[in-house]
TILO-88028 format. One record per atom (N, C-alpha, C, CB): x, y, z; residue in three letters. Coordinates in steps of 0.001 Angstrom, whole numbers, plus 524288, in hexadecimal, padded with zeros to 5 digits. Glycine has a CB too. Layout:
! TILO-88028
XYZALA...
END
This chain:
! TILO-88028
803427FB4B80000MET800008000080000MET80362804E280000MET7FC5280008804BFMET8078B804BE80343GLY80B148093E8039AGLY80DEF80A2F7FE83GLY80F0180876807F9GLY80F80805DD7FBEAVAL81240806657F6EDVAL80EBA808D17F2D2VAL8143E801157F50AVAL809C18071A7F2BDTHR805FE8093E7EF00THR8051C80F0A7EFE0THR800D3806577EF60THR804A7810917F4D8ALA803E9816157F614ALA808A38194B7F477ALA802DA816CA7FBE6ALA80D488170D7F54CGLY81214819D27F3C3GLY8124981AB27EDEEGLY816E6816CC7F580GLY810A3816C47EB02ARG81096817517E552ARG80CBE81B7E7E3A2ARG80F3B8121F7E2B7ARG8082D81BBF7E643ARG8044B81FB97E4ECARG80660825327E606ARG7FF3881ECD7E7F8ARG8096C825AF7EA32VAL80B9882AC87EB83VAL80F9A82C707E774VAL80E1182AAE7F0F6VAL8128D828CE7E54CGLN816A082A057E18CGLN8147F82B2C7DC1CGLN81A6E825987E147GLN80FCE829567DAE9LYS80DC7829F97D5A7LYS80D1A82FA67D406LYS808B18273C7D532LYS80ADA8331C7D748PRO80A6B838927D59DPRO80FB783B187D47APRO8079B83BB37D9C4PRO81396839F07D7BDGLY818C583C1F7D6C8GLY81B1583A247D1BEGLY81C6383ADD7DB3FGLY81A59835347D09FARG81C56833017CBBBARG8197E835527C711ARG81BC882D0C7CBB9ARG8145C8362F7C7A8LEU81155838817C364LEU8133883E0B7C23FLEU80B778388B7C4BELEU8144E840FB7C652ILE8163E846547C597ILE81B88846447C2E5ILE816A3849327CADDILE81EF1842A57C48BALA8241B8423F7C21AALA823A1840DD7BC4EALA8277483E227C4F2ALA8200F83D5B7BB07GLU81F5183BE57B588GLU81D3C8407C7B25EGLU81B918373A7B515GLU819AB8437C7B4A7ILE817898480F7B1ECILE81BD584C167B0F5ILE8130484A897B51AILE81F2084CF07B4E8VAL82374850A27B44FVAL8272884ED27B006VAL8266F851467B97FVAL82857849BB7AFE1CYS82BD3847A47ABD6CYS829818484A7A668CYS82CF8841E37ACDDCYS824568476D7A5FAVAL821C08480A7A0EAVAL821EA84DBE79F29VAL81C0C8461A7A133VAL8210B8515A7A2D0VAL8212A856EC7A182VAL826A18588479FC2VAL81F6C85A427A639VAL82AA5856C77A297ILE83005858157A123ILE83165855C279BD7ILE833DF856227A54FILE82FC6850D279AFBALA830C984E5B795E9ALA82E168515179181ALA82EF6848A5795F6ALA8294E8533079286GLY826878563C78E95GLY8293D85B5D78D63GLY821038574779058GLY82B4E85DF779176MET82E1A862DD790A5MET833188620078D7BMET82F6886566795E6MET835B585DA078E71VAL83A7F85C7078B8CVAL8394385AF3785E8VAL83D888580278E3CVAL835058580C7851FALA833BB8561D77FE5ALA8310785A3177C82ALA8304D8515A78053ALA82EB885E3677EE0PHE82BB68620277BCDPHE82F04864DD777BAPHE82937865F777F68PHE833C8866C377900PRO836EF86943774E0PRO83819865A477049PRO83C0A86B3377726PRO838F0860A077178VAL839EA85CDD76D45VAL8350085C32769EFVAL83BAC8578776F8BVAL8308C85BDE76C86TYR82B9285B6B769B4TYR82AAB8602F7663BTYR826FE85AC976D94TYR82BC4864D67684DTRP82AF5869A076548TRP82EB2869ED760AATRP82BA586E6D768C5TRP8336D8681076164MET83739867F275D1BMET8354D8646C758B3MET83C988660E75F15MET8339A85FB5759FFVAL831BA85C0675603VAL82CBD85E187537FVAL830BF8568E7586DVAL829488604E756AFLEU8246A8627B75496LEU8258B866DE750BALEU820EC8648175909LEU8291386A697521FSER82A6686EC874EA7SER82CFA86CE4749A5SER82E00872A375173SER82FA786872749F1ALA8321D8665474539ALA82E11864867413EALA835B6861CB746A2ALA829658631474317PHE825428613973F91PHE8211B8656173E86PHE822AD85C62741D9PHE82159869C174136LYS81D7E86DDC7406ALYS81E91870E773B6ALYS81D6B8718C74514LYS81A7C872B1738B6PRO81B59876587345EPRO81D9887B7473663PRO816358776073161PRO8203D87E4B73300THR822D78831F73499THR81F0A88706736EETHR825A08859072FFETHR81A5588767734BDGLY8167D88B20736B5GLY814F788A0E73C50GLY811B588B0D73356GLY814808851A73DC8GLN81314883C574327GLN8178C884BE746EDGLN8116287E1C7437CGLN81C5E884217451DILE820DE8851E7487EILE8214388AE7749D2ILE825EE8833D745DDILE8203188E4474606GLN820B2893DB746C0GLN81BB889673748AFGLN8225889652741C6GLN817C689362749F7ALA812E08959674BDFALA813A58984075121ALA80EB48915674C4FALA8106E89C387523AGLU810E889F1075727GLU80F8089B9E75BC9GLU80D708A3E775717GLU80BC18983575B1BASN80A238949575F42ASN80AC988EFA75D4AASN80456895A1760FBASN80F9388CF475D68PRO8107A8879F75B7BPRO80DB88839275ED5PRO816508867275B50PRO80BAB87FA275C44ARG808DF87B7F75EFFARG80C66876C575FC2ARG803EC879F375BFCARG80B89873E776408PRO80EDF86F477651BPRO80D4686A7E761FDPRO80EB786DF176AE3PRO80B4C86B3B75D57TRP809F6866ED759E5TRP80986869067544DTRP804C38643C75BA9TRP80938865877509DTHR8085F866FE74B26THR80529862CE74878THR80DA2867D074843THR801868648674544LEU7FE32860F47424BLEU800038606B73CADLEU7F891862CF74269LEU803FC8637A73B43THR8060C86350735E3THR80BFC862A273601THR8048F86861732D6THR80DE885E2B737B6PRO8139A85D65737ECPRO8160885D807327FPRO814E78583573A9APRO81ADB85F2B7324DTHR81D9B85F9872D56THR8234285DD172DF9THR81D638653F72B41THR8258D85C2B729A6LEU82B0385A7F72999LEU82E8385E6A726BDLEU82B7B855217270CLEU82C6A863037259EGLU82F5C866CE72293GLU83459868897255CGLU82BF986B8372167GLU83433868EC72A8BHIS838D686A9472D6FHIS83D208666B72D29HIS8376C86BBA7332BHIS83B9D8617C72D98PHE83F6D85D3F72D2APHE841B685D03727A3PHE83CDE857F772E98PHE83E6A85DE6723C9GLU8405685DDE71E69GLU844468624271D88GLU83BC885E6171A8EGLU8433E866BD71FEFARG846D386B2571F50ARG84C0A86A1A721FCARG844618701F72180ARG84BC98678E7267CVAL850A38665872958VAL853B48621872687VAL84F6B8649B72F02VAL8511C85DD272534LEU853C78597D722A3LEU8558A85AE171D24LEU8503F854C372276LEU852C185E8371AACGLY854438602D71576GLY858808644871568GLY84FA68622F712A8GLY859FD8662871A0BGLY85E1A86A1071A5EGLY8635C867D8718D2GLY85E6486C4771FD1GLY866AC86B2B71700GLU86BC48697A7151DGLU86F3B867A271995GLU86E6F86DE071227GLU87127862E171940GLY874FB860F071CF5GLY872CB85EA9721FAGLY8788A8652471E48GLY86D9785DE072260PHE86B6F85BE272744PHE86D8B856727287FPHE8657785BC272701PHE86DCF8530F724A5ALA86FDC84DC672575ALA8759384DF07272AALA86F4C84A8472072ALA8788985191724F0MET87E04852127265CMET87E95853F272C02MET880CD855D97229EMET87B57857B672D97PHE87B7B8599E732F6PHE879F485549736CAPHE877D285E5973399PHE876158522F7353CPHE8746384DCF7387FPHE878D5849E673937PHE86F9784B1973612PHE87B82848AA734F8LEU87FE6844FE73538LEU8844784720738A4LEU881FB843D472FB7LEU8856184C2473843ASN8896A84E8773B8EASN8880D84E0274156ASN88A228544F73A21ASN8832684EFA742A8SER8817E84E727481BSER881FA848D3749FFSER87BDD85053748C1SER8809C8451E7469BVAL8810E83F9574803VAL886C183E20748F9VAL87EB783C18743AFVAL88A3E83FE27458DILE88FCE83EA274621ILE891EB840C474B45ILE892F7840D974185ILE890CE845AE74C62VAL892C68481775136VAL8909F8454A755FAVAL8915484DEC7516DVAL88B84844547561AALA8890C841F275AB1ALA88AFA83C6075B96ALA8831A841F575A14ALA88B498393E7576DVAL88CE6833C5757F8VAL8929583362759B9VAL88C24830D6752C8VAL896038367D7575BVAL89B938364B758D1VAL89C508381D75E72VAL89EE5839B475512VAL8999283C3D75FFAVAL899FF83E2C76559VAL8982683A0B7693DVAL896CE8433B76607VAL893CC8377976814VAL891C58336876B98VAL8959D82EE176C09VAL88C6E83164769A6VAL897A382D11767A3ALA89B3C8289B767AEALA8A03A829DA76AB4ALA89C99826FC76214ALA8A28C82E5D769A9LEU8A75D82FD076C66LEU8A660830ED77226LEU8A9D883493769D4LEU8A1EE8333B7735FSER8A0A28344B778DCSER8A02B82F3A77BF5SER89B828376A77941SER89D8D82B5E779BALEU89CEF8265D77C64LEU8A22E823B877D47LEU8995B822C877944LEU8A5618238777935LEU8AA5E820D377990LEU8AE0D8238D77D65LEU8ACE7820777742DLEU8AEDD8289A77CBALEU8B2A582B7377FEDLEU8B0D082C0478592LEU8B3A6830D377D98LEU8ABCF82CF77865CSER8A9E182D8778BB6SER8AA268285C78EAESER8A44282F9178BAESER8A9148240E78BF7PHE8A96781EF578E90PHE8AEFC81DB379027PHE8A74981AA878AFFPHE8B2A281E6378C99LEU8B81F81D5278DD2LEU8BA1C820FD79219LEU8BB8381DDE788E2LEU8B88F825E9791F0SER8BA3B829A4795EDSER8B7F48284979B3BSER8B8A682F2C79465SER8B2FB826BD79B4FALA8B07F8254D7A045ALA8B3118207C7A2A7ALA8AAA38244D79F76ALA8B47B81CB779F5AVAL8B7348180E7A14DVAL8BC808198F7A38BVAL8B7E2813F779CE7VAL8BF4B81CF47A0D1ALA8C47581E8B7A2B4ALA8C4178217E7A7D6ALA8C733821E979EA4ALA8C03B824EF7A859LEU8BFB1828157AD17LEU8BD8F824EB7B1B2LEU8BC2482CB87AC0ALEU8BB09820987B08DTHR8B8A281D7E7B4B9THR8BBF8818D27B64BTHR8B34981B9F7B306THR8BE64816367B290ARG8C11E811547B39BARG8C6FA811EF7B44BARG8C01780D987AF4FARG8C9248167B7B30APHE8CECF8173C7B362PHE8D00F81BBD7B718PHE8D1298184E7ADE7PHE8D47A81B467B99EASN8D67B81F747BCFAASN8DB68821B87BA77ASN8D7A881D617C2A4ASN8DB5D826C57B98CPHE8DFD38295A7B71DPHE8E03F82EED7B933PHE8DF4D829587B10FPHE8E4AC831337B874LYS8E5B5836757BA5ALYS8E26483A727B75FLYS8EB8E837C57B9D4LYS8DFFC83DFA7BA42GLY8DCC0841FC7B7DDGLY8D730840507B6D1GLY8DF25843AF7B2F0GLY8D59B83BDF7B8ECLYS8D057839E67B7F2LYS8CC3B83D8B7BA3ALYS8CFB58346A7BA3CLYS8CD1683F677BF02THR8C952842E87C17ETHR8C8EF848137BE93THR8CAD5843E37C72DTHR8CD5F84A1A7BCE8VAL8CD6684F067B9F9VAL8CA6784E6C7B4E0VAL8D30B850D07B8DEVAL8CB1084A017B257LEU8C856849047AD65LEU8C271848BA7AE3CLEU8CA50843ED7AAE2LEU8C0D3846367B279LEU8BB41845E57B3ADLEU8B8F084B507B4B1LEU8BA5D8425C7B869LEU8BBD284E867B783VAL8B9FE853D87B88FVAL8B99A856F97B383VAL8BDAA8569C7BC6DVAL8BD5D856467B009MET8BD39859057AB08MET8B885857537A7C5MET8C2488580D7A7FDMET8B749852517A7F2VAL8B2B58505D7A515VAL8ADC1852C87A743VAL8B26384A587A55FVAL8AD828534B7AC7ELEU8A8E98559A7AEF6LEU8A87C85B677ADBBLEU8A917854C77B4DCLEU8ACD885E337ADE9VAL8ACD4863D27ACD8VAL8AB61864E77A72CVAL8B22F866357AE19VAL8AD048617A7A3A3ALA8ABDF8624379E14ALA8A60B8626A79CFEALA8AE6085DFB79ADAALA8A2E785FDF7A050GLN89D4485FE879F93GLN89AC7864FC7A157GLN89AD685B6C7A275GLN89D8B8680E7A462MET89B5586CD77A697MET89C33871A17A331MET89D9C86DCD7ABE2MET89F858713779F4AVAL8A0B7875B479BFBVAL89C548767879802VAL8A60C874F87992EVAL89A0C87B26797A5PRO895E287C14793CFPRO897DC87B7878E39PRO89392881897948BPRO8947C8795F78AEFVAL895F08788E7857FVAL8971087DBF782D0VAL8919D8759E78299VAL893EB881B9783FCGLU8948C886C878173GLU899D588941782A4GLU8903788A6E7831EGLU89BED8883A7874DALA8A0EB88A97788C1ALA8A57E8883D785C0ALA8A1D5889F878E91ALA8A4CE88394783A4LEU8A910880EA780E8LEU8A88F8811577AFALEU8A95587B57782A6LEU8A4458832B77906THR8A35B8830977360THR8A789885FD7705ATHR89E078854D77220THR8A8A588ACF771E7ILE8AC8788DF676F13ILE8B20588BB076FA9ILE8AC73893A27710DILE8B3CF88A477746CPRO8B8FA887BE774C5PRO8B95D882C977183PRO8BA368867377A68PRO8B53187FBC77162LEU8B54187AEE76E45LEU8B58887C2076870LEU8B0678779F76F72LEU8B3328806A766DBPHE8B37A881E576155PHE8B91F882E875FB7PHE8B01B886C576046PHE8BBF1885E9762DFPHE8C168886FF761A1PHE8C4B788208761FEPHE8C39588B347654FPHE8C35887EA2765BCLEU8C632879BA7663CLEU8C5638764F7616CLEU8C47B876CF76B2ALEU8C08A875D275FA7MET8BF6B8729C75B0BMET8C1E4874F075628MET8B9818720B75A46MET8C22A87A0B755EDARG8C4BD87C7F7516DARG8CA8F87B437515EARG8C3E88827075181ARG8CCED87B1875602SER8D276879AB7564BSER8D342873E67551BSER8D4AD87AF675BB1SER8CFA58709E756FAVAL8CFFE86B09755D6VAL8CF9186A1674FF8VAL8CBB186800758C3VAL8CC6A86D4174D5CGLY8CBC886CAC747C3GLY8D0BE86D91744B1GLY8C7BC8704A745E6GLY8D462870B1746E0ASP8D9648718674435ASP8DCAD86C9174427ASP8DC70875F2746D4ASP8DBFE869497481BVAL8DEF58646A7487FVAL8DBF585FDB74620VAL8E0458633C74E30VAL8D6E385F877478AALA8D37E85B587458CALA8CE9E85DD37433CALA8D2058575B749F6ALA8CE8A85EE973E33PRO8CA21861AC73BC6PRO8C4D685F0D73CAAPRO8CB108622873602PRO8C4C6859E773D27ALA8BFCF8572973DCAALA8BD2885872742F3ALA8C0A98515773D66ALA8C00D85A92746B5PHE8BDDC85BDE74BCFPHE8BDB6861BE74CC3PHE8C0FC8593A75017PHE8BE7C864C7748AFGLY8BE4786A6A7492CGLY8B8D786C8274843GLY8C20486CE974570GLY8B856871AE74865THR8B348874197476BTHR8B179872E4741E2THR8B39087A097484ATHR8AC5C8731074135ASN8A9C9871CB73C38ASN8AA0286C0573AE1ASN8AC3F874DF737DBASN8AB8C868B373EA7HIS8ABA68631073DCDHIS8A8938605C74234HIS8B16B8610073D90HIS8A65085BE5740F1LEU8A34D858FE744D4LEU8A6B88571374947LEU8A08F854667424ALEU8ABC58565F74844GLY8AF4B8549674C5FGLY8AF7C85844750FFGLY8B4AD853E474A38GLY8AF0385D5E75009SER8AF0C861197545BSER8AA4A86060757D8SER8AF3B866B375248SER8A5BF85F5D75580LEU8A10985E677589CLEU8A18C8595F75BC2LEU89C3385E2075510LEU8A3CA8556375966ILE8A4708506875C26ILE8A8028510D760DDILE8A6A584C3975873ILE8AC65853C376033LEU8B00D8548D76484LEU8AD9E857AC768F2LEU8B4EF8574B76295LEU8AAD085BCF7679DVAL8A87D85F2D76BA6VAL8A43685C4876E99VAL8A6418643476931VAL8A0C28599F76BCFHIS89C98856AA76E6FHIS89EE48524C771CEHIS898C38545B76A60HIS8A30584FED76FEELEU8A59184BCC772F4LEU8A7EE84E01777F8LEU8A9D18491A76FAALEU8AA328529F77792ALA8AC8F8551677C2CALA8A87D8566478051ALA8AF7985A0977A97ALA8A3D4857D077EA6PHE89FBC8592278265PHE89CC98545278452PHE89BEE85CF577FF6PHE89CC38502D78152SER899F484B6C782E8SER89D2A84810786A4SER898798483777E1ASER8A241847F5785F3LEU8A58C84463788F0LEU8A5858455C78ED9LEU8AB04844C1786FALEU8A60984A2A790C0PRO8A63684ADE79672PRO8A1808488B7993EPRO8A69685099797BCPRO89CCA849C179764PHE898208479D799DAPHE897DE841B579934PHE8933D84A2379792PHE8994B83FCE79489ALA8991A83A3379385ALA89CE08374479710ALA89A5D8391378DC9ALA8A1958394F797B0ILE8A575836C279B16ILE8A394836B77A0B8ILE8AACB8398A79AB5ILE8A19C83B237A284TRP89FD883B7E7A7F2TRP89B42837D17A8F7TRP89E49841217A945TRP897C98375C7A53CMET89343833F27A5D9MET894CF82E357A5AAMET88F3D835177A1A3MET8981082CC37A1EALEU899AE8274D7A160LEU89D18825877A5E5LEU89C948268679C45LEU89FDA829357A83CARG8A330827DD7ACABARG89FFB825597B106ARG8A60882CC07AEBBARG89B41827537B1D7GLY897DB824FA7B5D1GLY8961681F897B45AGLY89324828617B6BAGLY894F281EA27AF5BPHE8934F819767AD9DPHE897C6815827AE1APHE8915F819B37A7F3PHE89C79817277AC90VAL8A0F38139C7ACE6VAL8A2428126A7B297VAL8A5BB815FB7AA1FVAL8A1F78166A7B5E9ALA8A32D8159E7BB77ALA89F3D812057BE1AALA8A35281AD87BE50ALA89A77811C97BBFBALA8967280E767BE54ALA89757808B37BD43ALA89123810037BC56ALA89AA38076A7B97EVAL89BDE801EB7B860VAL89FB47FFF37BC81VAL89E34801437B2BBVAL89E687FBDF7BF56PRO8A1C87FA0F7C399PRO8A7437F89E7C1BCPRO89F517F5647C645PRO8AB1D7F9F07C4ECGLN8B0847F88F7C3BAGLN8B1467F2AB7C3D1GLN8B43D7FB2B7C797GLN8AE0F7F00D7C700GLU8AE817EA637C761GLU8AD417E7B47C238GLU8AAEC7E8587CB9FGLU8AA077EA2F7BF0FLEU8A8AB7E7EA7BA02LEU8AD6B7E7BD7B66DLEU8A43F7EB087B76FLEU8B0907EBD17B695GLU8B5537EBDE7B371GLU8B93C7E7DC7B57AGLU8B7C87F1587B36FGLU8B9957E7657BA9AGLU8BD2E7E38F7BCDAGLU8BB807DE047BB74GLU8BD7A7E4317C2D2GLU8B6647DD117BB77ALA8B4737D7DD7BA04ALA8B5997D6A67B448ALA8AE897D7787BB0CALA8B5227DAA97B0F1SER8B64E7D9D37AB69SER8BC177D8AB7AA94SER8B4B17DE9A7A833SER8BF707DB157ADB7LYS8C50A7D9F97AD58LYS8C6357D45E7AEE5LYS8C8287DDBC7B0C9LYS8C3867D2937B2EFILE8C44C7CD247B4A9ILE8C2A77C95A7B05EILE8C12A7CC087B9BCILE8BE8B7CAD67AD7BASP8BCB17C7867A930ASP8C00F7C7F67A44FASP8B7207C8E77A7D8ASP8C41A7CB3D7A490GLY8C7BC7CBA97A031GLY8C69F7D00F79C61GLY8C7C67C6BA79D50GLY8C2EB7D36F79DA0ALA8C1A87D7C379A1AALA8C58F7DC3279AD7ALA8BC067D9BC79B0EALA8C7667DE6E7969CSER8CAF47E2DE796DDSER8C7ED7E7D17983ESER8CDE17E38F791A3SER8CAC67EC067998AARG8C8307F0F379AD0ARG8C52D7F31379619ARG8CC387F4FD79CB0ARG8C7727F26B7916FLEU8C4D77F44978CC2LEU8BFC37F15478BCFLEU8C86F7F3C57880CLEU8BFF47EC3678C85ARG8BB397E91678BBAARG8B7197EA7178FCAARG8BC807E33978BF5ARG8B8A87EB347949FPHE8B4EF7ECB6798B0PHE8B26B7F1F979769PHE8B7A87ECF679E0APHE8B58F7F5A479579THR8B39A7FAE379460THR8AF6A7FAD479028THR8B8107FE73792BDTHR8B0507F7F178BF0TRP8ACC37F83278783TRP8A86B7F422787B8TRP8AFC47F78F78292TRP8A9527EF9E78A11GLN8A5617EB8278A11GLN8A2167EB5A78F09GLN8A7F77E6577894EGLN8A4007ED9F79341ILE8A11F7ED7D79830ILE89FA27F2FA799F5ILE8A45E7EAC779C6CILE8A3847F66A79A50LEU8A2827FBAA79C5FLEU89F3D7FEEE7989BLEU8A7A77FE7379D80LEU8A07A7FEB17939DPHE89DB1801D978FB7PHE897D1800B478FA7PHE89FFB800DE78A4APHE896137FBC078F89PRO890637FAC478FACPRO88DD87FC8B794C3PRO88F517F4FB78EE2PRO890AF7FC457991FLEU88E717FDC079E22LEU88D678039679E8ELEU891FF7FC127A27BLEU8907F806C679BDDVAL88FBA80C7579C10VAL88CA480E5A7974BVAL8950F80F4C79C5CVAL88A3580ABE79471ALA8873C80C2778FBFALA882F781033790C8ALA884CE8075078D6AALA8800880FED7952DPRO87C1E814057961APRO87E778197E79642PRO87949812F979B2BPRO8830381A11798A2GLY8859581F28798ACGLY88748820D079341GLY88A3F81F1179C47GLY8892981D2A79024LEU88ABC81E5C78AC9LEU886108200D78780LEU88D638199E78849LEU8819E81D9378860VAL87CE981F0478579VAL87B4182490786D5VAL8787081B29786A0VAL87B4C825DC78BE1ALA879DA82B2778D86ALA87D8D82F3178B33ALA879DB82B9179382ALA8828882E0178B19ILE8866683198788E0ILE8857E8324B78306ILE88BFB82F94789E4ILE8844282E1078054SER8835D82E6A77AB4SER87EBB831EE77970SER8827B828FF7786ASER87AA1831A377C9FVAL87609834F477BC2VAL8777883AB377C64VAL871988337B77F92VAL87A2783C01780A8LEU87B9584170781A7LEU87F508438277D80LEU87E0C841F77870CLEU8832E8405A77C09ALA886FB8421277824ALA88463842D4772D2ALA88B7883E1E777B6ALA880E083F5C7716DPHE87E3983FCC76C5EPHE87AD2844B076C2EPHE87AE283AEA76B50PHE877C18459A77041ILE8744584A257704AILE8776B84F3077028ILE870B484A0D77524ILE87BA984F677732CHIS87ED68542477357HIS881488554576E04HIS8831B853A377783HIS883518514676B6DALA885CF852177665DALA881D08531376215ALA8892A84D6A764F3ALA87D598508476255TRP87979850FF75E36TRP876D48565975E42TRP8756884CB975EBFTRP875A08585A762E7ASN872BE85D4576353ASN8763D8620F76397ASN86F5085D247680CASN87B4E861627634EASP87EDF865CE763FEASP87E27869E875FBEASP88482863EB76406ASP87DE886EBB76172PHE87DB68732375DD5PHE88245876E075EB1PHE8788F8760D75E6BPHE883BD8779F763A4LEU887C687B78764EALEU88D0187A217626FLEU8886987BE376AC8LEU88EE38755976343PHE893F1873CE7611BPHE893C18737475B22PHE895A786E8E7636BPHE88F6F8717075910ALA88EF88710A75363ALA88F138766B750E1ALA889F186E2C751E3ALA88C9E87A3375353LYS88C9B87F8475145LYS891F08821A751DFLYS88872882C575403LYS894CC880AC755FETHR899D3883267571FTHR89E2A880FC753BCTHR89B398827575CD2THR89E6387BCC75319PHE8A2D58795275080PHE8A2078788D74A9CPHE8A3E98741C75304PHE89D35877E5748E8ILE89C27877447434EILE89A9987CA87413AILE897B3873067423FILE89E6287F8273F59ILE89D7E884FB73DF4ILE89BD18859973849ILE8A2658882873EF1ILE89EFC883C9734C1SER89E0C884D172F38SER89D2C87FE572BF5SER8A28D887CB72D04SER89EAE87B6972DF3ASN89E298768A72AFCASN898B58744872BD2ASN8A26C8728472CA2ASN89516875A972864THR88FAB873EF7290BTHR88F0C86E0B72864THR88C30876BA7252BTHR892BD86B81725D5GLU89258865D972515GLU892EA862D672A2CGLU89671864067213EGLU895268654D72E29ASN895EC862BC73331ASN89223864B97375AASN89B7F8638673505ASN88E1686771735CBGLN88A38869427398EGLN886C5864C173B5CGLN886DF86D9E7372FGLN884898656273FFDTHR881228615F74230THR87B788633974203THR882C38600A747DDTHR877E185FED743BFLEU872518611474347LEU870938661B74606LEU86F4785C9E74564LEU872618673374ACEPRO870B786C2374D42PRO871F0870F0749EDPRO8735386CBA7528BPRO8764F870E274739LEU877A187542743C9LEU8743D8754873EE7LEU87D638750874242LEU8728F870BB73D29ALA86F18870747389EALA869D0872E5739D7ALA86E6286AC5736DCALA867E18722873E9AILE862E28747B74027ILE8635C87A62740A2ILE860FC8722474555ILE8680487C39741D6LEU868E1881DC74269LEU867A5884D773D6ALEU86E7E882E974404LEU867D38821F738F9VAL866BF884A5733F5VAL86135886DA733C7VAL8678B880C672F7AVAL85D918846873688PHE858258860573653PHE856F288A8E73A04PHE854B18817873797PHE85AB288C2773D2BPHE85A06890C174077PHE85B8E8959473D55PHE85D568905274593PHE857D88991773C8ALYS858D889DDC73992LYS8575D8A29773CE9LYS855BC89DDA73451LYS85A0E8A6FA73C2APRO859188AB9073F7APRO8536D8AD6773F87PRO85C7C8AFF873DB7PRO850E08AD4D73B07GLU84BA18AF7373ABBGLU847658AB5073A38GLU84B4A8B31E7363FGLU848A08A6EC737F4ASP844A38A2F3736EBASP846E189D84737E3ASP842938A3667313EASP846C489BCF73CC1THR848B08969C73E18THR844C78927473C5BTHR849B78962F74405THR846BF88E76739D5ASP8437888A2573802ASP842CE8864573C86ASP845ED887677330FASP83EF88875D73FF5TRP83E48884227449CTRP83C8187EA17434ETRP83A66886A674841TRP8399787E0573F27GLY837FB878C473DA4GLY83C9B8756073C48GLY83444878FD73915GLY8404A8778673944ALA844FC8748F737DEALA84876873AE73C9DALA8480E8776773397ALA848BB877907400EVAL84BDA876F8744CEVAL849BF8728374820VAL84BE687C14747F8VAL8449787254748D1MET8423886E3474BF6MET842A9868E974942MET83C7D86F7A74D11MET84236868D674416ALA842D0863E57413DALA84864861E2741A6ALA8414B8649573B79ALA84C358656874110GLY851A9863D7741A5GLY852E4861FF74723GLY855378684F74038GLY850B7864AE74B03SER8518C8630E75071SER84F2285DBC75183SER84F488671975432SER84A9985CBD74F2CTHR848158579F74FCBTHR84B658535174D5DTHR8429B857A774D4FTHR84D7C85457748C5LEU850E18507D74632LEU855D584F9A74963LEU8524E8524C7409BLEU857CF853A874BDDMET85C748530774F23MET85B5F84FC8753FEMET85E8C85852750B9MET8569385005755DCTHR8553484D3A75AABTHR8549E84763759C9THR8502E84F6775CEETHR8531E845D07551BILE8520D8404D75408ILE856CC83CCE75514ILE8504E83FA874E65ILE85B8783E0875314PRO8600383AA275435PRO8613583A3175A0APRO864CD83CA375162PRO8607583E6F75CEFVAL8616783E4276294VAL85D9E83A8676533VAL860E8843BD764FEVAL858A283ACF763AELEU854BF8374C765F6LEU855DD831A27648BLEU84F43838CF76427LEU85741830B275FAAVAL8587582B5B75DFCVAL85D258293C760F6VAL8598282B2E75812VAL8614282C6F76166PHE865ED82AC276439PHE864AF829A0769EFPHE86A3382EEB763D7PHE8619882D0576C57PHE8604582C3D771D9PHE85D0582751772A3PHE85D52830F8773F4PHE859558265176F1BILE85615821A276F9DILE8596881CB476F1FILE851B98219F76B76ILE85CEA81C9C76B5BLEU860528181476AA9LEU863D48174376F5FLEU863A2818B4765C2LEU8661281B6B77157VAL8699781B0B775D1VAL86695819B577AC5VAL86C9B820297768EVAL861D381BC077B3CGLN85EB281AAE77FD6GLN85D70814DD7803EGLN859AC81DE477FB8GLN85C408127977BDDARG85B3780CD777BE5ARG86008809D977DB6ARG8598980AF47766DARG8648C80B7377BDBARG86968808FD77D73ARG86A62809C478346ARG86DF580B2A77A49ARG8693780E6478529LEU869FE80F8E78AB1LEU8667480C3678E16LEU869008155678BC5LEU8618280BC978C84VAL85DD0808A378F9EVAL85F5F802E678F9CVAL858378093C78D7DVAL86115800E978B16SER862A47FB6B78AC9SER867757FA4B78E14SER863AC7F9E278526SER86B267FDEA78E09VAL86FE67FD317911DVAL86EB27FD49796EEVAL873EB8016778FC7VAL86B7D8011679892MET86A208016D79E1AMET866DE7FCC879FD3MET867328067979F33MET863557FAFB79C51GLY860457F66379DA8GLY8639E7F19679E3EGLY85C297F56F7999BGLY867977F10979ACEGLY86B297ECA079B37GLY86E647ECDC7A025GLY86EB37EC6E79688GLY86FEC7F19D7A1B3ALA873017F23A7A677ALA86FE27F0BB7AB48ALA874EF7F7D17A6F8ALA86AC07F2307AB42VAL8676D7F0E37AFBDVAL866A67EB007B01DVAL862197F3AB7AF50VAL865C37E8797AB8ALYS864FC7E2CA7AB93LYS869DC7DFF07AD65LYS8636E7E0DD7A625LYS86E737E2327ABB0GLY873487DFA17AD4FGLY8743C7E0177B30AGLY877D07E1D27AA70GLY
END
């Protein structure tokens, strides 16, 4: 009887919490809904004084204008190259760095950890101009990584992704018991084999989370792409392609919303694929 009464007392609080979560989710999802809606609205409805949150005459003219624009496929490919390379290098380098910082003792280890932590606190805007001059100097030695090249974007995004990735993975690696490595040594496994066949799968949830953050940061970047890709339009990414539709007197909001919607699709697809992998890995860990 007491348990039943306790459950009845908790139900109103749980209902309120669910209502609050639904309201917050609606507030977060509404801008996305409005973006997609505006992408399908006719131009007259978008520019109306009292726009309505629905349309009875959807159109694809904005998507046709965006997809028919010069170089859209090339900009899309550039964004894919930058995002994929950044994710792959972030996963590899952050994992190896986290293993080194967690499993090995060496001089300057504490200082290095502090530097990794401090690197996350520096605002991106404060480093944009110094990084521009740095990339311009790097271009004199290695043109592929200088300004106006995709290599400069890859290096910069990698530099900003690694500190957080290393700090996050360090916790996952540290959570793996030391006894597990000792047991693998007794069974004849080398350190390299333990790292890639045992430790790597165990920290997979952390790697998945890092891949999502690194992909979103590189895919949606506008500041670095605008700063480093100055005159070489062939190396521009999607955010810069959408900038074409912004005009001083007459911004093409339909095309802007259509381009933004197209940019969002790869992020959603990537997140859904990675989320399934994350759930399967965590489910396997719980069963084990």
